[in-house]
C-alpha positions as CSV (number, residue, x, y, z in Angstrom):
1,M,-45.9,-61.7,32.2
2,A,-46.9,-64.8,30.3
3,D,-44.9,-66.1,27.4
4,I,-46.1,-65.2,23.9
5,E,-46.5,-67.8,21.2
6,Y,-47.4,-67.4,17.5
7,D,-49.1,-70.7,16.5
8,F,-49.6,-71.4,12.8
9,A,-52.1,-74.0,12.0
10,A,-53.6,-75.5,8.8
11,D,-56.9,-74.2,9.9
12,V,-57.1,-70.7,8.3
13,S,-59.7,-69.3,10.7
14,A,-57.7,-70.5,13.7
15,A,-54.5,-68.9,12.3
16,D,-56.4,-65.7,11.7
17,R,-57.6,-65.6,15.3
18,A,-54.1,-66.3,16.5
19,I,-52.7,-63.5,14.5
20,A,-55.3,-61.0,15.8
21,K,-54.6,-62.2,19.3
22,L,-50.9,-61.7,18.9
23,E,-51.3,-58.2,17.4
24,S,-53.5,-57.2,20.3
25,K,-50.9,-58.4,22.8
26,I,-48.1,-56.6,21.0
27,E,-50.1,-53.3,21.0
28,K,-50.7,-53.7,24.7
29,L,-47.0,-54.4,25.3
30,E,-46.0,-51.3,23.3
31,R,-48.2,-49.1,25.5
32,Q,-46.6,-50.6,28.6
33,L,-43.2,-50.1,27.0
34,K,-43.8,-46.4,26.7
35,S,-44.9,-46.2,30.4
36,N,-42.1,-48.4,31.7
37,A,-39.4,-46.6,29.6
38,R,-40.2,-43.3,31.4
39,T,-40.0,-44.9,34.9
40,S,-37.6,-47.8,34.8
41,R,-34.1,-47.6,33.5
42,K,-33.5,-51.1,35.0
43,G,-36.2,-52.5,32.8
44,A,-34.5,-51.2,29.7
45,N,-31.2,-52.7,30.7
46,S,-32.9,-56.1,31.4
47,A,-34.7,-55.9,28.0
48,Q,-31.5,-55.3,26.2
49,S,-30.1,-58.6,27.5
50,D,-33.3,-60.3,26.7
51,F,-33.2,-59.0,23.1
52,Q,-29.7,-60.3,22.6
53,M,-31.0,-63.7,23.8
54,M,-33.9,-63.6,21.4
55,V,-31.9,-62.7,18.3
56,S,-29.7,-65.8,18.9
57,G,-32.6,-68.1,19.2
58,A,-36.0,-66.6,18.6
59,A,-37.4,-69.2,16.2
60,S,-38.3,-72.8,16.8
61,V,-40.2,-75.3,14.8
62,A,-43.1,-77.5,16.2
63,G,-45.6,-79.4,14.1
64,G,-47.8,-78.5,11.1
65,I,-46.4,-75.5,9.2
66,G,-44.5,-74.4,12.4
67,V,-44.6,-72.5,15.6
68,I,-42.5,-69.3,16.3
69,S,-42.1,-68.9,20.0
70,V,-40.7,-65.6,21.3
71,V,-39.9,-65.9,25.0
72,T,-39.2,-62.8,27.1
73,R,-38.7,-61.8,30.7
74,S,-39.2,-58.1,30.1
75,A,-41.6,-58.5,27.1
76,Q,-42.8,-54.8,27.4
77,L,-39.5,-53.7,25.8
78,A,-38.2,-56.8,24.1
79,V,-41.1,-57.6,21.8
80,G,-41.1,-54.0,20.5
81,A,-37.3,-54.1,20.1
82,L,-37.4,-57.4,18.1
83,R,-40.2,-56.1,15.9
84,A,-38.2,-52.9,15.3
85,E,-35.0,-54.8,14.5
86,Y,-36.9,-57.1,12.1
87,Q,-38.6,-54.2,10.4
88,D,-35.2,-52.4,10.0
89,L,-33.8,-55.6,8.4
90,V,-36.7,-55.8,6.0
91,E,-36.4,-52.2,5.0
92,T,-32.6,-52.5,4.6
93,Q,-32.9,-55.5,2.4
94,K,-35.6,-53.8,0.3
95,A,-33.4,-50.7,-0.1
96,S,-30.5,-53.0,-1.3
97,A,-32.7,-54.6,-3.8
98,A,-33.9,-51.3,-5.2
99,A,-30.3,-49.9,-5.3
100,Q,-29.0,-53.0,-7.1
101,R,-31.8,-52.8,-9.7
102,T,-30.8,-49.2,-10.5
103,F,-27.1,-50.0,-10.5
104,S,-27.5,-53.1,-12.6
105,Q,-29.2,-51.1,-15.3
106,A,-26.4,-48.6,-15.5
107,F,-23.8,-51.3,-15.1
108,D,-25.3,-53.4,-18.0
109,S,-25.3,-50.3,-20.2
110,A,-21.6,-49.7,-19.5
111,L,-20.8,-53.4,-20.0
112,L,-22.4,-53.3,-23.5
113,N,-20.0,-50.4,-24.4
114,L,-17.0,-52.0,-22.8
115,G,-16.0,-53.9,-26.0
116,L,-14.8,-57.4,-26.6
117,G,-11.1,-57.4,-25.7
118,P,-9.6,-59.6,-23.0
119,E,-9.8,-56.7,-20.5
120,A,-13.6,-56.3,-21.2
121,T,-15.0,-58.3,-18.3
122,P,-17.6,-57.5,-15.7
123,Q,-15.0,-58.0,-13.0
124,N,-12.6,-55.4,-14.5
125,L,-15.6,-53.0,-15.0
126,Q,-16.5,-53.4,-11.3
127,R,-13.0,-52.8,-10.2
128,M,-12.8,-49.6,-12.3
129,I,-16.0,-48.4,-10.7
130,D,-14.6,-49.0,-7.3
131,R,-11.3,-47.2,-8.1
132,I,-13.1,-44.2,-9.4
133,G,-15.4,-44.2,-6.3
134,D,-12.4,-44.3,-4.1
135,A,-10.9,-41.3,-5.9
136,T,-14.0,-39.2,-6.3
137,R,-16.5,-40.3,-3.6
138,A,-19.0,-40.6,-6.4
139,Q,-21.8,-43.2,-6.0
140,P,-21.6,-46.5,-8.0
141,V,-24.7,-45.7,-10.2
142,Q,-23.3,-42.3,-11.0
143,I,-20.0,-43.8,-12.1
144,A,-21.6,-46.5,-14.1
145,N,-23.7,-44.0,-16.0
146,V,-20.7,-41.9,-16.8
147,L,-18.7,-44.9,-17.9
148,S,-21.5,-46.0,-20.2
149,T,-21.2,-42.7,-22.1
150,A,-17.4,-42.6,-21.9
151,L,-16.9,-46.1,-23.2
152,S,-19.1,-45.4,-26.2
153,A,-17.0,-42.3,-26.9
154,R,-13.6,-43.8,-26.5
155,G,-12.9,-44.8,-30.1
156,N,-9.3,-45.8,-30.4
157,L,-8.4,-44.7,-26.8
158,T,-7.6,-47.2,-24.0
159,I,-9.7,-48.2,-21.1
160,A,-7.2,-46.4,-18.9
161,D,-7.9,-43.2,-20.9
162,V,-11.6,-43.6,-20.1
163,E,-10.9,-44.2,-16.4
164,E,-8.8,-41.1,-16.3
165,A,-11.3,-38.9,-18.0
166,A,-14.2,-40.2,-15.9
167,T,-12.2,-39.7,-12.7
168,A,-11.2,-36.1,-13.6
169,S,-14.8,-35.1,-14.6
170,L,-16.5,-36.7,-11.6
171,S,-14.0,-35.1,-9.2
172,L,-15.3,-31.6,-10.3
173,T,-19.0,-32.3,-11.1
174,K,-20.3,-34.3,-8.2
175,N,-22.9,-31.7,-7.6
176,V,-23.8,-31.2,-11.3
177,P,-24.9,-34.7,-12.2
178,E,-26.3,-33.6,-15.6
179,A,-22.8,-32.6,-16.7
180,Q,-20.9,-35.7,-15.6
181,A,-21.4,-38.0,-18.6
182,P,-21.4,-35.3,-21.4
183,L,-18.3,-33.6,-20.0
184,T,-16.5,-36.9,-19.8
185,G,-17.5,-37.6,-23.4
186,A,-16.2,-34.2,-24.5
187,V,-12.9,-34.8,-22.9
188,L,-12.4,-38.1,-24.8
189,D,-13.5,-36.4,-28.0
190,L,-10.6,-33.9,-27.7
191,Q,-8.2,-36.7,-26.7
192,K,-9.1,-38.6,-29.9
193,L,-8.5,-35.4,-31.9
194,I,-5.1,-34.5,-30.6
195,D,-2.3,-36.9,-29.9
196,G,-0.6,-36.8,-26.5
197,V,-3.5,-35.0,-24.7
198,T,-4.4,-36.4,-21.3
199,G,-7.8,-36.3,-19.7
200,K,-6.7,-33.6,-17.3
201,D,-5.3,-31.6,-20.2
202,A,-8.6,-31.8,-22.1
203,L,-10.8,-31.0,-19.1
204,G,-8.6,-28.1,-18.0
205,F,-8.9,-26.7,-21.5
206,L,-12.7,-27.0,-21.5
207,L,-12.9,-25.4,-18.1
208,S,-10.7,-22.6,-19.3
209,T,-13.1,-22.1,-22.2
210,G,-16.1,-22.2,-19.9
211,T,-14.8,-19.4,-17.7
212,V,-15.0,-16.9,-20.6
213,A,-18.0,-18.3,-22.6
214,R,-21.5,-17.2,-21.8
215,V,-22.8,-20.7,-20.9
216,T,-24.2,-21.1,-17.4
217,N,-23.8,-24.8,-16.9
218,P,-20.9,-27.2,-17.6
219,A,-23.5,-29.5,-19.2
220,F,-24.1,-26.8,-21.9
221,L,-20.3,-26.4,-22.3
222,A,-20.0,-30.2,-22.9
223,E,-23.1,-30.5,-25.1
224,N,-22.9,-27.4,-27.3
225,I,-19.5,-25.6,-27.1
226,A,-17.2,-28.6,-27.0
227,P,-18.6,-30.3,-30.1
228,A,-18.3,-27.1,-32.0
229,I,-14.6,-26.8,-30.9
230,T,-13.8,-30.3,-32.1
231,N,-15.6,-29.8,-35.4
232,I,-13.7,-26.6,-36.1
233,A,-10.4,-28.0,-35.0
234,A,-10.8,-31.1,-37.2
235,T,-10.8,-29.0,-40.4
236,G,-9.0,-26.1,-42.0
237,G,-5.9,-26.2,-39.9
238,D,-7.5,-24.5,-36.9
239,T,-6.5,-25.2,-33.3
240,P,-8.9,-26.1,-30.5
241,K,-8.0,-22.9,-28.8
242,Q,-8.9,-20.8,-31.8
243,G,-12.2,-22.6,-32.2
244,A,-12.9,-22.1,-28.5
245,A,-12.2,-18.4,-28.6
246,L,-14.5,-18.0,-31.7
247,V,-17.5,-19.8,-30.2
248,A,-17.0,-18.3,-26.8
249,A,-16.8,-14.8,-28.3
250,I,-20.1,-15.4,-30.3
251,S,-21.8,-16.7,-27.1
252,T,-20.8,-13.6,-25.3
253,A,-21.8,-11.3,-28.1
254,I,-25.4,-12.7,-28.4
255,S,-25.8,-13.6,-24.6
256,D,-26.2,-17.3,-25.5
257,S,-26.4,-19.0,-22.1
258,T,-26.7,-22.5,-23.5
259,G,-24.2,-22.2,-26.3
260,A,-26.5,-24.0,-28.8
261,I,-26.7,-21.0,-31.3
262,S,-23.1,-20.0,-30.8
263,G,-21.8,-23.5,-31.5
264,T,-23.7,-23.7,-34.8
265,A,-22.7,-20.2,-35.7
266,G,-19.0,-20.8,-35.0
267,I,-19.0,-24.0,-37.2
268,N,-20.7,-22.2,-40.1
269,L,-18.4,-19.1,-39.9
270,D,-15.3,-21.3,-39.8
271,A,-16.6,-23.2,-42.9
272,A,-17.3,-20.0,-44.8
273,L,-13.9,-18.5,-44.0
274,E,-12.1,-21.7,-45.1
275,K,-14.1,-21.8,-48.3
276,A,-13.4,-18.1,-49.1
277,F,-9.7,-18.2,-48.1
278,P,-8.3,-21.7,-48.5
279,D,-4.8,-20.5,-48.9
280,L,-4.7,-18.9,-45.4
281,P,-3.7,-21.4,-42.6
282,D,-6.4,-20.9,-39.9
283,I,-9.2,-18.9,-38.4
284,E,-7.0,-16.3,-36.9
285,A,-5.1,-15.6,-40.1
286,R,-8.4,-15.3,-42.1
287,I,-10.0,-13.0,-39.5
288,N,-6.9,-10.8,-39.4
289,F,-6.9,-10.6,-43.2
290,L,-10.5,-9.4,-43.3
291,R,-9.8,-6.9,-40.6
292,S,-7.0,-5.5,-42.7
293,D,-9.0,-5.4,-46.0
294,Q,-12.4,-3.5,-45.8
295,A,-13.4,-4.4,-49.3
296,A,-12.7,-8.1,-48.8
297,R,-14.6,-7.9,-45.5
298,E,-17.7,-6.3,-47.0
299,K,-17.7,-8.8,-49.9
300,F,-17.4,-11.7,-47.5
301,V,-20.2,-10.4,-45.2
302,S,-22.6,-9.7,-48.1
303,E,-22.0,-13.1,-49.7
304,T,-22.3,-15.2,-46.5
305,S,-25.6,-16.0,-44.8
306,F,-25.9,-15.7,-41.1
307,R,-28.8,-16.0,-38.7
308,A,-30.3,-12.7,-37.8
309,K,-29.2,-12.9,-34.2
310,T,-25.6,-13.6,-35.0
311,A,-25.0,-11.5,-38.2
312,K,-24.1,-8.2,-36.5
313,P,-21.9,-9.7,-33.8
314,I,-20.0,-11.7,-36.3
315,E,-19.5,-8.7,-38.5
316,Q,-18.1,-6.9,-35.5
317,I,-15.7,-9.7,-34.7
318,L,-14.4,-9.4,-38.3
319,T,-14.1,-5.5,-38.0
320,P,-11.0,-4.0,-36.3
321,G,-11.4,-1.8,-33.2
322,T,-14.9,-3.0,-32.3
323,K,-16.0,-4.3,-28.9
324,F,-16.5,-7.9,-30.1
325,A,-13.2,-7.9,-32.0
326,K,-11.4,-7.2,-28.8
327,I,-13.4,-9.9,-27.0
328,F,-12.3,-12.5,-29.5
329,D,-8.6,-11.3,-29.2
330,D,-8.8,-11.4,-25.4
331,F,-10.2,-14.9,-25.4
332,L,-7.4,-16.1,-27.7
333,T,-5.0,-15.0,-24.9
334,Q,-7.1,-16.2,-21.9
335,I,-7.9,-19.7,-23.0
336,V,-5.1,-22.1,-22.3
337,P,-3.8,-24.4,-25.1
338,V,-5.1,-28.0,-24.9
339,K,-1.8,-29.5,-24.0
340,E,-1.3,-27.1,-21.2
341,G,-4.7,-27.7,-19.8
342,E,-3.6,-29.9,-16.8
343,A,-2.5,-26.8,-14.9
344,A,-5.9,-25.3,-15.3
345,F,-7.5,-28.5,-14.1
346,E,-5.3,-28.6,-11.0
347,N,-5.9,-25.0,-10.2
348,K,-9.7,-25.5,-10.4
349,S,-9.4,-28.6,-8.2
350,A,-7.5,-26.6,-5.6
351,Q,-10.2,-24.0,-5.6
352,F,-12.8,-26.6,-4.8
353,K,-10.7,-27.9,-1.9
354,G,-10.0,-24.5,-0.4
355,T,-13.1,-23.9,1.8
356,A,-14.3,-25.4,5.1
357,F,-17.8,-26.0,3.8
358,R,-16.4,-27.9,0.8
359,S,-14.6,-30.2,3.3
360,N,-17.9,-30.9,5.0
361,L,-19.6,-31.6,1.6
362,D,-16.7,-34.0,0.8
363,L,-17.3,-35.8,4.2
364,Q,-21.0,-36.1,3.4
365,D,-20.2,-37.4,-0.1
366,T,-17.9,-40.0,1.5
367,F,-20.6,-41.3,3.8
368,K,-23.2,-41.4,0.9
369,S,-20.7,-43.3,-1.3
370,I,-20.1,-45.8,1.5
371,E,-23.8,-46.3,2.1
372,A,-24.5,-46.7,-1.7
373,R,-21.6,-49.2,-2.1
374,L,-22.9,-51.2,0.9
375,K,-26.4,-51.5,-0.7
376,V,-25.0,-52.5,-4.0
377,S,-22.8,-55.2,-2.5
378,D,-25.5,-56.7,-0.2
379,T,-26.6,-59.2,-2.8
380,E,-27.8,-61.7,-0.3
381,G,-30.0,-59.2,1.5
382,A,-31.4,-58.1,-1.8
383,R,-32.1,-61.7,-2.8
384,V,-34.1,-62.2,0.4
385,S,-36.1,-59.1,-0.2
386,I,-36.9,-60.0,-3.8
387,A,-37.9,-63.5,-2.8
388,R,-40.0,-62.2,0.1
389,E,-42.0,-59.8,-2.1
390,G,-42.1,-62.2,-5.0
391,L,-43.7,-64.9,-2.9
392,Q,-46.4,-62.5,-1.8
393,D,-47.0,-61.2,-5.3
394,I,-47.4,-64.7,-6.7
395,L,-49.8,-65.8,-3.9
396,T,-51.9,-62.7,-4.4
397,A,-52.0,-63.3,-8.2
398,V,-53.3,-66.8,-7.8
399,G,-56.0,-65.7,-5.3
400,V,-54.5,-66.8,-2.0
401,G,-56.2,-64.9,0.8
402,P,-54.6,-62.5,3.3
403,T,-54.5,-64.9,6.2
404,S,-52.8,-67.6,4.2
405,R,-50.3,-65.0,2.9
406,K,-49.5,-64.0,6.5
407,I,-48.9,-67.7,7.2
408,A,-46.6,-68.0,4.2
409,R,-44.8,-64.8,5.2
410,A,-44.2,-66.1,8.7
411,S,-43.0,-69.4,7.4
412,F,-40.6,-67.7,5.0
413,E,-39.1,-65.6,7.8
414,R,-38.7,-68.6,10.1
415,R,-36.8,-70.5,7.4
416,V,-34.8,-67.7,5.9
417,T,-34.5,-64.7,8.2
418,F,-34.2,-66.7,11.4
419,G,-32.9,-69.9,9.8
420,A,-30.4,-70.7,7.2
421,Q,-32.4,-71.7,4.1
422,D,-31.8,-70.1,0.8
423,A,-34.4,-67.4,0.0
424,L,-35.3,-68.6,-3.5
425,G,-35.3,-72.3,-2.3
426,S,-37.8,-71.4,0.4
427,V,-40.1,-69.7,-2.2
428,V,-39.8,-72.7,-4.5
429,N,-40.6,-75.1,-1.7
430,D,-43.6,-73.2,-0.6
431,L,-45.0,-72.9,-4.1
432,E,-44.4,-76.6,-4.7
433,R,-46.3,-77.6,-1.6
434,R,-49.2,-75.3,-2.5
435,S,-49.2,-76.7,-6.0
436,D,-49.4,-80.2,-4.7
437,R,-52.3,-79.3,-2.3
438,F,-54.1,-77.5,-5.1
439,Q,-53.9,-80.4,-7.5
440,K,-55.2,-82.8,-4.9
441,S,-58.0,-80.4,-4.0
442,V,-59.0,-80.2,-7.7
443,A,-59.0,-83.9,-8.0
444,V,-61.3,-84.3,-5.0
445,V,-63.7,-81.6,-6.3
446,G,-63.7,-83.2,-9.7
447,R,-64.7,-86.6,-8.3
448,R,-67.5,-85.1,-6.2
449,C,-68.9,-82.9,-9.0
450,C,-68.4,-85.2,-11.9
451,P,-68.2,-88.8,-10.8
452,D,-68.5,-90.0,-14.3
453,K,-65.3,-88.2,-15.3
454,Q,-61.8,-89.4,-14.5
455,T,-59.3,-86.8,-13.3
456,H,-55.6,-87.3,-12.6
457,S,-53.5,-85.1,-10.2
458,G,-55.8,-82.2,-10.7
459,R,-55.5,-82.1,-14.4
460,A,-58.5,-81.5,-16.7
461,P,-60.0,-84.7,-18.2
462,T,-58.8,-85.4,-21.7
463,G,-62.1,-86.8,-23.1
């Protein structure tokens, strides 16, 4: 079969005809490809060798804007193969550009919250993202989003504390993305409150609370239950465990699946108890006192305002022998102390690793993480894609027709995809050439239409 040549000329109509002719030939070749593929294995093997030859030297330049010559011995297969490979490359570069834009937005947000110390550099942030990805198989944009929240919540904690909290949270919430950032923030809030608590301690404590509370999603645990616990523990001498048992008991008593009402009710009850009995050390002592003194209990209940939905359950928690009093007492026993939370974290981690299907999910997560990291790291491919589409957008915006845009696209691919020119440099060169031609054309038109006016380089006359 005859060789195929794609000739680009300055004559737009001639180029348009050449493009149509080429497309017709390619369609014919693809039809033959399907027929030959069914009948000739030998043809396929020959085409594979031809394709390898084409990839190494498919483009050549000859006169004018340029000529791209694709020479094949088994063109039925080779042209289709080359087109497919080229299209795959374009799509891969486009996907890299999209992934990098999404990642950059999350990365920049994290960088803003990183601080101003000597360790606060983009390189250190990227290395931290890579380490967390290695440990958790999470994707870069997930990690960056979590770190953005975590870094804003760290207070006086170290960057290492943030990394530990993020790693621990992501390792257990990869399939609950809405919980990742708030749970990491809740872990750090507890660490700021209590000296000597590790990220695993805090997360294990919160998970222990979540197993008894009525909330149905770890995101609700982080957003509603955890803030109430830290609020209660920050005042009145109460421990996080006592605050957790109180809020969890209220959530169970009123079937509060989000924890929003329970968290507020727990904070208000704790404040009322502290105000009424400031000489008693903590929640547990105050509740036990009211359980032992009916008159004091009735007085406290009558003088304290509660929401209708929580009034009766709270009264039961304060009354000995009731169902909800027992639930509160049981939760005080079942929830682990914060500083012993790491054992609960490790136990939960072991549960996640104990099934065959979980191993398969981990394998899938590994491949997805690798794919995402490859896209984010392919900065050169993304640059080419951005330049490729940017050139077309600019040409369209200034009114360049479809045929000329095809010529510009082919020239771009010859110089960048098959050549070695920088993508942005190629776009700049193309636009500069077009600008020069445009200015010259305007000058000519100006002289023809307005011979009595002087124009210079296509610029409008000044007087």
